[in-house]
NUTI-516662 format. One record per residue: y, z, x of N, C-alpha, C, O in turn; residue in one letter. Coordinates in steps of 0.02 Angstrom, whole numbers, padded with zeros to 5 digits, always signed. Layout:
YZXYZXYZXYZXA ...
end
This chain:
-00060+00000+00042+00000+00000+00000+00063+00000+00044+00068+00040+00091X +00108-00044+00029+00169-00049+00068+00214+00011+00054+00227+00028-00004X +00237+00043+00107+00280+00101+00099+00350+00079+00076+00376+00028+00099X +00378+00117+00031+00445+00102+00007+00496+00144+00044+00478+00190+00081X +00559+00129+00033+00612+00164+00067+00637+00224+00027+00693+00247+00037X +00595+00249-00017+00612+00308-00056+00564+00364-00040+00507+00353-00021X +00588+00425-00048+00547+00484-00035+00497+00493-00092+00516+00493-00150X +00433+00501-00077+00382+00510-00129+00389+00577-00166+00357+00588-00217X +00429+00622-00139+00438+00687-00172+00499+00687-00217+00495+00708-00275X +00556+00664-00192+00618+00667-00230+00639+00600-00261+00680+00599-00307X +00611+00545-00237+00630+00477-00255+00701+00461-00232+00731+00412-00256X +00727+00500-00186+00792+00484-00154+00781+00430-00101+00727+00425-00072X +00833+00391-00089+00830+00341-00036+00824+00376+00032+00862+00422+00046X +00777+00353+00073+00768+00383+00139+00826+00363+00185+00850+00307+00184X +00848+00411+00225+00901+00397+00274+00870+00366+00337+00809+00364+00344X +00912+00342+00381+00888+00307+00441+00843+00351+00485+00797+00326+00517X +00857+00416+00486+00818+00461+00528+00759+00492+00491+00727+00538+00516X +00744+00467+00431+00688+00492+00392+00636+00437+00385+00653+00380+00370X +00573+00454+00395+00521+00403+00393+00484+00402+00327+00497+00359+00285X +00438+00449+00317+00397+00448+00256+00427+00491+00200+00421+00474+00141X +00458+00547+00219+00485+00594+00171+00557+00612+00189+00576+00611+00247X +00596+00628+00138+00664+00651+00152+00662+00725+00172+00615+00761+00156X +00714+00747+00207+00719+00817+00225+00721+00861+00162+00690+00915+00161X +00756+00838+00112+00760+00875+00049+00690+00881+00017+00673+00933-00009X +00652+00827+00021+00585+00828-00007+00540+00877+00028+00503+00915-00004X +00542+00876+00095+00501+00923+00134+00521+00995+00121+00479+01040+00120X +00587+01007+00112+00610+01075+00099+00591+01099+00030+00593+01159+00016X +00572+01053-00015+00545+01072-00079+00480+01110-00069+00465+01157-00106X +00442+01089-00020+00379+01122-00003+00390+01186+00037+00360+01238+00023X +00433+01182+00086+00449+01240+00128+00514+01226+00165+00525+01170+00189X +00556+01276+00170+00621+01268+00203+00614+01251+00277+00660+01223+00307X +00556+01267+00307+00547+01255+00378+00499+01196+00393+00483+01184+00451X +00478+01161+00341+00431+01105+00351+00468+01046+00382+00519+01023+00355X +00443+01020+00438+00475+00965+00474+00443+00897+00459+00476+00846+00463X +00379+00898+00442+00344+00836+00428+00282+00852+00387+00261+00910+00383X +00254+00801+00356+00194+00810+00315+00145+00754+00332+00158+00696+00319X +00089+00773+00363+00040+00723+00383-00001+00702+00323-00007+00740+00275X -00031+00643+00324-00071+00619+00267-00132+00665+00256-00158+00695+00303X -00152+00669+00193-00214+00704+00178-00271+00671+00215-00276+00609+00217X -00315+00710+00244-00370+00682+00284-00430+00663+00241-00487+00669+00262X -00416+00641+00181-00468+00618+00135-00443+00556+00099-00385+00553+00078X -00485+00506+00092-00468+00449+00050-00472+00471-00023-00494+00526-00039X -00449+00427-00069-00453+00444-00140-00525+00457-00160-00539+00506-00196X -00571+00415-00139-00642+00424-00156-00669+00490-00129-00707+00525-00163X -00649+00508-00068-00672+00571-00039-00642+00631-00076-00675+00682-00085X -00579+00624-00097-00548+00678-00136-00585+00688-00202-00596+00744-00224X -00603+00632-00234-00639+00637-00297-00706+00672-00287-00727+00713-00328X -00739+00655-00233-00804+00687-00219-00795+00762-00205-00835+00803-00228X -00742+00780-00168-00728+00850-00154-00712+00888-00219-00733+00945-00229X -00675+00855-00263-00656+00887-00327-00718+00902-00369-00723+00955-00400X -00765+00855-00370-00827+00866-00408-00867+00923-00376-00894+00966-00412X -00871+00923-00310-00911+00974-00275-00882+01044-00283-00918+01093-00282X -00816+01048-00289-00783+01114-00292-00762+01133-00363-00729+01185-00372X -00780+01095-00413-00754+01104-00481-00768+01174-00508-00725+01203-00542X -00826+01201-00494-00843+01267-00522-00806+01324-00488-00810+01381-00510X -00770+01309-00434-00733+01361-00398-00658+01361-00415-00622+01407-00397X -00637+01308-00451-00566+01303-00470-00550+01349-00528-00588+01352-00577X -00495+01385-00524-00474+01429-00578-00438+01391-00633-00430+01416-00689X -00417+01329-00619-00387+01286-00669-00434+01227-00680-00448+01189-00635X -00457+01222-00742-00504+01168-00759-00467+01112-00794-00408+01118-00809X -00503+01058-00807-00473+01002-00842-00514+00939-00832-00558+00936-00789X -00498+00889-00872-00535+00825-00868-00519+00790-00802-00564+00763-00769X -00455+00789-00783-00435+00755-00722-00457+00796-00661-00445+00856-00658X -00489+00764-00612-00512+00800-00552-00453+00832-00515-00399+00803-00509X -00464+00894-00490-00412+00931-00456-00441+00965-00395-00500+00980-00392X -00397+00977-00346-00415+01014-00286-00364+01070-00276-00305+01062-00292X -00387+01126-00249-00343+01181-00233-00323+01175-00159-00365+01157-00117X -00261+01190-00144-00238+01181-00075-00188+01233-00054-00151+01261-00095X -00186+01246+00011-00134+01285+00043-00091+01238+00085-00114+01186+00107X -00029+01256+00096+00014+01218+00141+00017+01252+00208+00040+01309+00213X -00007+01218+00260-00002+01244+00328+00063+01217+00358+00066+01162+00385X +00115+01258+00353+00182+01235+00372+00186+01216+00446+00213+01164+00463X +00159+01259+00489+00163+01245+00561+00126+01181+00581+00145+01147+00628X +00073+01166+00544+00034+01106+00558+00058+01046+00517+00037+00990+00529X +00101+01059+00468+00128+01006+00427+00076+00970+00385+00074+00908+00383X +00033+01009+00352-00019+00976+00313-00044+01021+00257-00036+01082+00259X -00074+00989+00206-00110+01024+00154-00181+01037+00178-00212+00994+00209X -00206+01097+00163-00276+01112+00178-00312+01129+00113-00292+01174+00076X -00366+01093+00099-00404+01104+00038-00445+01168+00045-00478+01179+00096X -00441+01211-00006-00476+01275-00005-00513+01285-00071-00499+01252-00121X -00560+01331-00070-00597+01347-00131-00560+01398-00174-00560+01393-00235X -00528+01446-00142-00492+01499-00178-00425+01514-00145-00416+01500-00086X -00380+01542-00183-00316+01565-00156-00265+01510-00144-00215+01522-00110X -00276+01451-00170-00229+01396-00160-00163+01408-00196-00162+01438-00250X -00110+01384-00166-00044+01388-00197-00021+01321-00226+00031+01317-00259X -00061+01269-00213-00046+01202-00238-00107+01172-00270-00164+01189-00252X -00096+01127-00318-00150+01087-00348-00139+01015-00327-00084+00988-00333X -00191+00983-00303-00190+00913-00284-00229+00872-00336-00284+00891-00355X -00200+00817-00358-00232+00776-00409-00236+00704-00385-00186+00667-00388X -00294+00682-00361-00302+00612-00341-00304+00567-00402-00308+00592-00458X -00301+00502-00392-00300+00455-00448-00370+00448-00478-00417+00432-00441X -00379+00460-00543-00445+00451-00574-00469+00379-00567-00430+00332-00569X -00533+00371-00558-00562+00305-00546-00548+00257-00603-00536+00198-00592X -00550+00283-00665-00545+00238-00723-00474+00220-00743-00465+00177-00786X -00424+00252-00712-00355+00238-00731-00314+00218-00669-00332+00233-00612X -00259+00183-00682-00218+00157-00627-00154+00198-00617-00120+00215-00665X -00139+00214-00555-00074+00239-00535-00052+00303-00569+00008+00315-00580X -00100+00345-00587-00084+00407-00622-00041+00455-00580+00006+00484-00607X -00055+00464-00515-00012+00509-00476+00061+00489-00476+00105+00531-00486X +00075+00425-00465+00145+00402-00465+00176+00410-00534+00235+00427-00540X +00138+00398-00586+00160+00405-00655+00178+00477-00670+00231+00492-00698X +00133+00523-00652+00145+00594-00667+00204+00621-00627+00245+00658-00654X +00209+00603-00563+00264+00627-00522+00331+00602-00550+00379+00640-00553X +00334+00539-00569+00395+00511-00598+00414+00546-00662+00471+00566-00671X +00366+00554-00707+00380+00583-00773+00401+00656-00766+00446+00679-00802X +00370+00693-00722+00389+00762-00711+00460+00767-00682+00498+00812-00699X +00477+00720-00638+00544+00719-00609+00595+00704-00664+00649+00734-00665X +00579+00658-00708+00623+00642-00764+00631+00701-00811+00685+00713-00838X +00577+00739-00821+00581+00799-00864+00630+00849-00834+00672+00877-00871X +00625+00862-00769+00672+00907-00737+00744+00884-00744+00789+00925-00752X +00753+00819-00740+00820+00789-00748+00849+00805-00817+00909+00813-00825X +00804+00809-00866+00826+00821-00936+00828+00895-00954+00834+00913-01012X +00825+00938-00904+00833+01010-00916+00770+01047-00934+00773+01105-00955X +00712+01014-00927+00648+01046-00942+00623+01081-00878+00623+01051-00824X +00603+01143-00884+00579+01180-00826+00513+01151-00801+00465+01145-00839X +00511+01132-00738+00450+01105-00707+00439+01139-00639+00487+01159-00607X +00376+01145-00618+00363+01171-00551+00382+01119-00497+00393+01061-00513X +00387+01142-00435+00396+01095-00380+00335+01048-00378+00279+01070-00389X +00347+00984-00365+00293+00935-00367+00314+00873-00329+00372+00867-00308X +00268+00827-00319+00283+00764-00285+00219+00727-00267+00165+00744-00291X +00227+00678-00224+00170+00638-00200+00161+00650-00126+00209+00662-00089X +00098+00646-00104+00083+00649-00033+00039+00589-00016-00005+00571-00054X +00052+00558+00041+00009+00503+00064-00059+00530+00085-00065+00585+00112X -00110+00490+00074-00176+00505+00100-00191+00456+00156-00153+00408+00168X -00246+00466+00192-00261+00425+00250-00272+00351+00233-00264+00307+00275X -00291+00337+00170-00301+00267+00150-00238+00237+00120-00240+00184+00089X -00181+00272+00128-00116+00251+00103-00111+00254+00027-00064+00227-00003X -00159+00286-00005-00154+00300-00076-00110+00361-00086-00093+00395-00037X -00091+00375-00148-00051+00434-00163-00092+00486-00200-00134+00470-00242X -00079+00548-00184-00106+00605-00220-00047+00646-00247+00001+00658-00212X -00053+00666-00309+00000+00707-00339-00012+00780-00322-00068+00805-00328X +00040+00815-00302+00035+00886-00289+00085+00924-00334+00139+00899-00349X +00065+00983-00353+00109+01026-00394+00098+01098-00372+00042+01120-00361X +00152+01134-00366+00148+01204-00345+00127+01247-00405+00153+01238-00460X +00081+01293-00394+00058+01336-00447+00114+01383-00469+00143+01418-00427X +00129+01384-00533+00182+01427-00558+00155+01494-00583+00193+01537-00605X +00088+01502-00580+00058+01565-00602+00041+01610-00543+00002+01658-00550X +00069+01595-00486+00059+01636-00426+00127+01656-00397+00176+01619-00403X +00129+01715-00366+00192+01737-00337+00181+01782-00277+00134+01821-00275X +00226+01774-00227+00227+01819-00170+00171+01808-00120+00124+01769-00133X +00176+01842-00065+00125+01836-00013+00057+01861-00036+00005+01839-00010X +00057+01906-00084-00007+01931-00110-00041+01881-00156-00098+01891-00176X -00004+01827-00173-00031+01775-00218-00050+01805-00286-00099+01785-00318X -00009+01853-00308-00022+01887-00371-00020+01837-00429+00024+01794-00432X -00067+01843-00474-00073+01795-00530-00040+01823-00592-00052+01880-00612X +00003+01782-00623+00032+01800-00687-00016+01784-00743-00050+01733-00740X -00020+01826-00794-00063+01809-00852-00038+01745-00886+00021+01738-00900X -00083+01700-00897-00066+01636-00929-00123+01616-00975-00182+01620-00957X -00106+01593-01035-00156+01570-01083-00131+01506-01115-00073+01500-01136X -00176+01457-01119-00156+01395-01152-00165+01402-01228-00196+01449-01252X -00138+01354-01264-00136+01360-01337-00205+01348-01369-00216+01368-01426X -00250+01317-01333-00319+01311-01358-00351+01380-01359-00384+01399-01408X -00342+01418-01305-00368+01486-01303-00337+01529-01358-00372+01568-01391X -00272+01523-01367-00236+01565-01414-00253+01550-01487-00245+01593-01530X -00277+01490-01500-00293+01471-01569-00368+01464-01581-00389+01440-01633X -00408+01486-01532-00481+01485-01541-00511+01415-01538-00565+01403-01565X -00477+01369-01504-00503+01302-01495-00536+01297-01427-00526+01340-01383X -00575+01244-01417-00609+01232-01354-00584+01166-01324-00542+01132-01354X -00611+01149-01266-00593+01085-01236-00611+01027-01283-00577+00976-01285X -00666+01036-01320-00689+00983-01365-00646+00979-01428-00644+00927-01461X -00612+01033-01447-00573+01033-01509-00498+01041-01495-00461+01062-01540X -00476+01025-01436-00406+01034-01416-00357+00989-01454-00297+01000-01453X -00384+00937-01487-00341+00893-01527-00340+00914-01601-00304+00885-01641X -00380+00964-01619-00387+00984-01689-00334+01036-01707-00350+01095-01718X -00272+01015-01709-00217+01060-01724-00157+01019-01745-00164+00962-01768X -00098+01047-01737-00036+01011-01755+00021+01041-01714+00015+01095-01686X +00077+01005-01712+00136+01031-01678+00166+01090-01717+00199+01133-01688X +00155+01091-01782+00177+01149-01821+00140+01211-01799+00169+01266-01796X +00075+01204-01783+00036+01261-01758+00061+01283-01690+00063+01343-01676X +00081+01236-01648+00109+01253-01582+00171+01297-01591+00179+01347-01555X +00213+01279-01638+00273+01319-01651+00253+01389-01676+00284+01438-01658X +00202+01391-01719+00179+01456-01745+00155+01502-01689+00165+01563-01691X +00121+01473-01639+00098+01513-01582+00157+01543-01545+00155+01601-01525X +00209+01504-01535+00269+01530-01502+00299+01588-01542+00320+01639-01515X +00302+01579-01608+00330+01630-01652+00288+01694-01649+00315+01750-01654X +00223+01686-01641+00178+01743-01641+00178+01782-01576+00174+01844-01577X +00182+01747-01519+00169+01780-01455+00231+01789-01411+00232+01836-01371X +00281+01747-01416+00336+01749-01368+00385+01805-01381+00396+01826-01438X +00414+01830-01327+00462+01885-01332+00525+01864-01370+00549+01901-01413X +00550+01805-01355+00609+01778-01389+00592+01709-01416+00610+01659-01385X +00558+01705-01473+00534+01641-01498+00589+01589-01512+00577+01529-01507X +00649+01612-01529+00703+01564-01542+00716+01521-01480+00726+01461-01485X +00717+01553-01421+00729+01517-01359+00672+01469-01343+00683+01413-01321X +00611+01492-01356+00553+01451-01339+00546+01392-01387+00522+01339-01367X +00567+01400-01449+00565+01344-01497+00616+01290-01478+00605+01231-01491X +00671+01310-01447+00718+01260-01421+00685+01219-01366+00694+01158-01361X +00647+01254-01323+00612+01220-01268+00560+01171-01295+00554+01115-01270X +00521+01193-01345+00468+01150-01370+00497+01090-01406+00467+01036-01404X +00554+01097-01438+00586+01040-01471+00608+00989-01418+00597+00929-01427X +00639+01013-01365+00661+00968-01311+00601+00933-01279+00603+00873-01267X +00549+00972-01264+00489+00943-01233+00456+00891-01278+00433+00840-01254X +00453+00905-01343+00423+00858-01390+00461+00792-01392+00431+00739-01392X +00527+00796-01395+00568+00735-01395+00561+00698-01329+00558+00636-01329X +00559+00734-01274+00551+00701-01209+00484+00666-01205+00480+00609-01181X +00431+00698-01228+00364+00667-01225+00362+00604-01269+00331+00554-01250X +00393+00608-01326+00396+00548-01369+00435+00492-01334+00414+00435-01334X +00491+00510-01304+00534+00462-01270+00498+00428-01212+00509+00369-01199X +00455+00465-01177+00421+00438-01117+00349+00416-01131+00310+00408-01084X +00331+00406-01194+00266+00377-01209+00207+00421-01194+00154+00396-01174X +00215+00487-01202+00160+00533-01188+00127+00554-01253+00153+00596-01289X +00070+00523-01269+00036+00540-01331-00027+00581-01317-00075+00578-01356X -00027+00620-01262-00086+00660-01246-00068+00734-01236-00101+00769-01197X -00017+00759-01270+00001+00829-01265-00041+00869-01315-00017+00886-01370X -00103+00884-01295-00148+00923-01337-00137+00998-01324-00093+01017-01286X -00179+01040-01355-00167+01112-01351-00172+01140-01281-00140+01190-01266X -00212+01110-01238-00220+01138-01170-00162+01118-01125-00157+01142-01068X -00118+01075-01149-00059+01056-01110+00002+01097-01127+00057+01084-01103X -00008+01148-01169+00044+01198-01183+00014+01266-01165-00044+01279-01178X +00055+01309-01136+00031+01377-01122+00090+01425-01120+00148+01405-01113X +00073+01489-01127+00123+01541-01119+00106+01582-01057+00048+01586-01037X +00158+01611-01026+00149+01649-00965+00187+01715-00971+00240+01717-01002X +00159+01767-00943+00191+01833-00947+00218+01851-00878+00181+01856-00829X +00283+01862-00875+00316+01883-00813+00358+01945-00828+00373+01960-00885X +00375+01981-00775+00416+02040-00784+00490+02023-00777+00509+01983-00734X +00531+02053-00820+00603+02045-00815+00634+02114-00830+00625+02142-00883X +00671+02139-00780+00700+02206-00785+00646+02258-00799+00657+02306-00837X +00588+02248-00768+00534+02296-00774+00494+02291-00838+00448+02331-00849X +00511+02243-00881+00477+02235-00945+00440+02168-00946+00465+02119-00919X +00380+02166-00977+00344+02102-00982+00382+02053-01027+00406+02071-01081X +00386+01991-01005+00421+01939-01043+00372+01881-01053+00348+01852-01005X +00357+01866-01115+00310+01812-01132+00350+01751-01153+00389+01754-01201X +00340+01697-01118+00377+01636-01133+00334+01575-01123+00279+01579-01096X +00360+01518-01143+00326+01454-01133+00322+01440-01058+00372+01447-01022X +00264+01419-01034+00256+01403-00963+00298+01342-00945+00315+01302-00988X +00315+01335-00881+00345+01272-00859+00302+01213-00879+00241+01220-00885X +00332+01156-00890+00296+01097-00913+00250+01071-00858+00266+01074-00799X +00192+01045-00878+00144+01016-00832+00105+00960-00867+00108+00954-00928X +00070+00920-00829+00029+00865-00856+00070+00817-00898+00046+00791-00948X +00132+00804-00877+00174+00755-00912+00167+00687-00879+00179+00680-00819X +00149+00637-00917+00148+00568-00892+00151+00520-00950+00137+00539-01007X +00169+00459-00936+00171+00407-00987+00101+00380-00997+00078+00336-00961X +00066+00408-01046-00003+00387-01059-00006+00321-01093-00059+00288-01092X +00048+00300-01125+00048+00235-01159+00036+00177-01111+00001+00130-01128X +00065+00181-01051+00054+00126-01003-00012+00134-00967-00037+00087-00936X -00041+00194-00969-00107+00205-00939-00162+00179-00985-00209+00146-00963X -00155+00194-01049-00207+00176-01098-00197+00107-01130-00240+00082-01165X -00138+00077-01117-00122+00010-01143-00122+00008-01219-00172-00008-01251X -00064+00024-01247-00052+00021-01319-00101+00063-01360-00137+00036-01402X -00101+00128-01348-00145+00171-01388-00121+00172-01461-00063+00158-01475X -00166+00189-01507-00148+00186-01578-00103+00243-01602-00076+00241-01657X -00094+00295-01560-00056+00354-01582+00006+00363-01540+00010+00338-01484X +00055+00398-01567+00117+00413-01532+00119+00485-01507+00154+00501-01459X +00081+00528-01540+00076+00599-01519+00003+00621-01525-00035+00594-01565X -00015+00670-01484-00085+00695-01486-00096+00741-01545-00149+00740-01576X -00046+00783-01559-00050+00830-01614-00002+00807-01669+00056+00795-01655X -00026+00801-01731+00016+00773-01784+00078+00813-01799+00079+00875-01791X +00130+00779-01820+00192+00808-01844+00199+00785-01917+00202+00725-01931X +00203+00833-01961+00206+00818-02033+00146+00776-02054+00150+00733-02098X +00088+00791-02022+00026+00757-02039+00018+00688-02010-00030+00653-02026X +00065+00667-01966+00063+00598-01939+00058+00598-01863+00090+00639-01829X +00017+00552-01837+00013+00542-01765+00045+00477-01744+00053+00464-01684X +00064+00435-01791+00095+00371-01774+00147+00354-01828+00150+00385-01881X +00187+00303-01811+00241+00282-01857+00287+00341-01876+00309+00347-01932X +00300+00383-01826+00346+00439-01837+00417+00412-01843+00438+00371-01802X +00453+00436-01891+00522+00414-01900+00570+00462-01865+00550+00517-01843X +00631+00441-01859+00683+00485-01830+00690+00548-01872+00700+00602-01845X +00684+00541-01938+00689+00598-01982+00631+00647-01970+00641+00708-01970X +00570+00620-01960+00512+00663-01947+00524+00706-01885+00510+00766-01884X +00548+00674-01832+00556+00708-01768+00616+00755-01766+00611+00810-01741X +00672+00732-01794+00734+00770-01787+00744+00819-01845+00748+00879-01834X +00750+00792-01906+00765+00836-01963+00707+00882-01979+00716+00943-01988X +00646+00854-01982+00589+00896-02001+00567+00941-01944+00568+01003-01951X +00547+00911-01886+00518+00953-01834+00569+00997-01799+00560+01058-01794X +00623+00967-01775+00671+01006-01735+00712+01055-01777+00720+01113-01758X +00737+01031-01834+00780+01074-01875+00740+01120-01921+00748+01181-01920X +00696+01090-01962+00660+01130-02012+00606+01174-01980+00601+01233-01995X +00566+01145-01935+00510+01184-01909+00528+01226-01848+00506+01283-01842X +00569+01199-01803+00588+01237-01743+00650+01280-01755+00666+01323-01714X +00685+01268-01810+00742+01310-01827+00805+01296-01788+00849+01338-01784X +00810+01236-01758+00870+01219-01720+00928+01205-01768+00918+01179-01823X +00987+01222-01747+01047+01203-01785+01062+01130-01770+01041+01104-01718X +01097+01097-01815+01116+01028-01803+01158+01021-01740+01152+00972-01703X +01199+01071-01727+01241+01070-01667+01199+01074-01604+01212+01038-01556X +01148+01117-01604+01106+01122-01544+01063+01060-01535+01052+01038-01479X +01038+01032-01590+01000+00970-01585+01043+00914-01557+01020+00875-01515X +01105+00909-01579+01150+00858-01552+01159+00867-01477+01165+00818-01440X +01159+00930-01455+01166+00944-01383+01105+00917-01345+01113+00888-01291X +01045+00926-01373+00984+00901-01341+00986+00824-01338+00971+00795-01286X +01004+00794-01393+01006+00720-01396+01058+00692-01349+01048+00640-01318X +01115+00726-01344+01167+00705-01297+01143+00709-01225+01159+00665-01184X +01105+00761-01209+01077+00769-01142+01028+00714-01127+01031+00683-01073X +00982+00700-01173+00933+00647-01163+00967+00579-01156+00950+00540-01112X +01015+00566-01199+01050+00502-01197+01089+00494-01132+01089+00440-01102X +01121+00548-01110+01160+00545-01049+01118+00534-00987+01143+00508-00937X +01055+00553-00989+01011+00545-00932+00973+00479-00931+00939+00463-00883X +00979+00439-00984+00941+00376-00987+00955+00329-00928+00908+00302-00900X +01018+00319-00908+01030+00276-00849+00995+00301-00786+00967+00261-00749X +00996+00367-00774+00964+00394-00715+00888+00390-00722+00853+00380-00672X +00862+00397-00782+00790+00391-00793+00767+00320-00777+00715+00310-00746X +00806+00271-00798+00789+00201-00781+00792+00190-00706+00751+00155-00677X +00842+00222-00674+00847+00216-00601+00787+00246-00567+00761+00217-00518X +00764+00304-00591+00705+00336-00561+00643+00293-00570+00601+00288-00524X +00636+00261-00627+00579+00215-00638+00580+00160-00586+00529+00143-00557X +00639+00132-00574+00645+00077-00526+00632+00100-00454+00611+00060-00412X +00644+00164-00440+00632+00190-00373+00562+00217-00364+00541+00235-00309X +00525+00221-00419+00460+00253-00417+00409+00212-00379+00422+00155-00359X +00351+00242-00369+00297+00209-00332+00247+00176-00379+00190+00161-00359X +00268+00164-00441+00228+00124-00487+00232+00051-00466+00281+00030-00434X +00183+00012-00484+00184-00060-00472+00238-00092-00516+00261-00062-00564X +00257-00153-00498+00311-00187-00535+00297-00192-00609+00341-00179-00650X +00236-00211-00628+00221-00220-00699+00222-00154-00738+00241-00153-00796X +00202-00099-00706+00204-00035-00740+00275-00008-00744+00292+00028-00791X +00317-00024-00695+00388-00005-00700+00421-00040-00759+00460-00009-00796X +00405-00103-00768+00433-00141-00825+00407-00112-00890+00446-00103-00937X +00342-00097-00894+00313-00070-00954+00343-00002-00971+00357+00013-01029X +00352+00040-00921+00382+00107-00931+00453+00100-00958+00472+00134-01005X +00492+00055-00927+00561+00045-00948+00565+00020-01020+00608+00041-01058X +00519-00025-01038+00518-00051-01107+00504+00004-01157+00536+00007-01209X +00456+00048-01142+00440+00103-01188+00499+00150-01194+00516+00172-01249X +00531+00166-01138+00589+00209-01139+00643+00180-01184+00674+00216-01223X +00654+00115-01178+00705+00081-01218+00688+00082-01293+00730+00098-01335X +00625+00067-01308+00603+00065-01378+00608+00134-01411+00632+00140-01467X +00584+00185-01376+00584+00252-01405+00656+00279-01410+00672+00315-01457X +00699+00263-01362+00768+00285-01365+00803+00255-01426+00843+00288-01459X +00788+00193-01440+00816+00161-01499+00793+00196-01563+00833+00206-01609X +00729+00214-01566+00702+00248-01625+00735+00316-01635+00746+00337-01691X +00750+00349-01580+00783+00415-01585+00858+00409-01595+00892+00459-01607X +00884+00348-01590+00955+00338-01597+00997+00360-01538+01055+00379-01546X +00966+00357-01478+01001+00379-01418+01046+00324-01390+01079+00333-01339X 
end
């Protein structure tokens, strides 16, 4: 794969004294990191390692994952069985360009004010890309784990039944468990609109979770930072649905009224003024989102497809 002149972590243009990664990108991983060497595994080798280590990973899922530590002095990721601070996600065999897609979409989410963990792409020895994301359920040198539960666990669903729910139920879970549900419902409204805008129709129950952290000595339960965001429409090639979990009983042909008046205002309890603020933020970021797509490490045809979906969905939302 031909290397581009953009940083795989930040998508910023590389300066003359920067080769593979920008200084800003490396500092996202560690303030003292000077360089990042390629992963010493090809994509196929990473997939084999993920299968071999699957039962040792504390985070499960359909997409193969590896746990890793960052060896700052050596400038490399080291794959480990336990105690990892990062998750590495190679490209699944059956799908194209998923790491670049996920890294781009997560970067766009952060641009739109959605809380996301540090993340990016790392080169592998075969010049393929692997997506990395920093674990947000770990903290400090002790690697202390914050309690975290996904919405499938909270609603008694399994991996096999993670689609058997609705976005109304997601809101109900926030109302039931979160310390300040009004704030979390604002977040879920923004995330739902962003996922619709970016062609993500795979936000099932396991892609939402709550996390418990301490604030002023008191436990605070809130929506976890966003994860597993990508444009699945360009991966699956014109899927029949627009959302994974129905809104007002519908998974496709959602209208602006369904998304804004019904879900955001009636179900999430947003005021019209606050909803206008969200829409203004999304609309204002559209030019930069298009720019990020053009700078991304997606192939030319997928960049065009992503831009087309963004344009079509923005029109439907009236942005």
